[in-house]
C-alpha positions as CSV (number, residue, x, y, z in Angstrom):
1,V,-4.4,-1.5,4.7
2,S,-5.9,1.3,6.7
3,L,-5.7,5.0,7.4
4,Q,-5.1,5.9,11.1
5,G,-4.6,9.6,11.8
6,D,-1.6,10.8,9.7
7,Y,-0.4,7.3,8.8
8,L,-1.2,4.7,6.2
9,I,-0.9,1.3,8.0
10,V,-0.1,-1.9,6.0
11,E,-0.4,-5.2,7.9
12,H,0.2,-8.6,6.3
13,E,0.7,-12.1,7.6
14,I,3.5,-14.4,6.5
15,A,3.8,-17.9,8.0
16,G,1.6,-16.9,11.0
17,R,3.5,-13.8,11.8
18,V,2.0,-10.4,11.3
19,Q,4.2,-7.6,9.9
20,R,3.1,-4.0,10.3
21,S,4.4,-1.0,8.4
22,E,3.5,2.6,9.0
23,F,3.8,5.3,6.4
24,P,3.3,9.0,7.1
25,T,0.5,10.1,4.7
26,A,2.4,13.3,3.8
27,W,5.3,11.2,2.4
28,V,3.8,8.0,1.1
29,R,3.6,7.2,-2.7
30,V,1.4,4.5,-4.2
31,V,2.5,3.0,-7.5
32,H,1.6,0.0,-9.7
33,S,4.9,-1.9,-9.8
34,V,6.3,-3.2,-13.0
35,R,8.1,-5.9,-11.0
36,G,5.5,-8.6,-10.3
37,G,2.6,-6.3,-11.1
38,L,1.8,-5.7,-7.5
39,V,1.0,-2.3,-5.9
40,E,3.8,-0.7,-4.0
41,V,3.4,1.6,-1.0
42,R,6.6,3.7,-0.6
43,S,8.1,6.2,1.7
44,G,11.8,7.0,1.4
45,A,13.7,3.7,1.2
46,H,10.8,1.7,2.8
47,T,8.6,-0.3,0.3
48,V,5.8,-2.8,0.9
49,Q,3.9,-4.6,-1.8
50,V,0.2,-5.2,-1.6
51,G,-2.5,-6.6,-3.8
52,R,-1.1,-10.1,-4.0
53,Y,-4.6,-11.7,-3.7
54,L,-6.3,-9.1,-5.9
55,R,-6.9,-10.0,-9.6
56,P,-4.2,-8.4,-11.7
57,D,-6.7,-6.5,-13.8
58,L,-8.1,-4.8,-10.7
59,R,-4.8,-3.6,-9.1
60,H,-5.0,-0.3,-10.9
61,V,-8.3,0.3,-9.1
62,L,-6.6,-0.3,-5.8
63,V,-3.9,2.3,-6.7
64,H,-6.5,4.8,-7.6
65,E,-8.5,4.2,-4.4
66,L,-5.5,4.5,-2.1
67,R,-4.3,7.7,-3.8
68,Y,-7.8,9.2,-3.5
69,A,-8.0,8.2,0.2
70,L,-4.5,9.7,0.9
71,H,-5.4,13.0,-0.8
72,A,-8.8,13.2,1.1
73,V,-6.9,13.1,4.5
């Protein structure tokens, strides 16, 4: 997860293949999902889940830090 210009970039690897999603910072929402307890990055109908390898009790910290970084842009 990184901020590049006006975009929040989420990259993850599944079975050796890297998938990249770009979200405009003006339209992105970060929420702690009830489904699976992961963190969801959303913009319109596009959603990506992150935080799979983060301890469940620390995922709310990730949500807070991402929101803070997005508002600081």
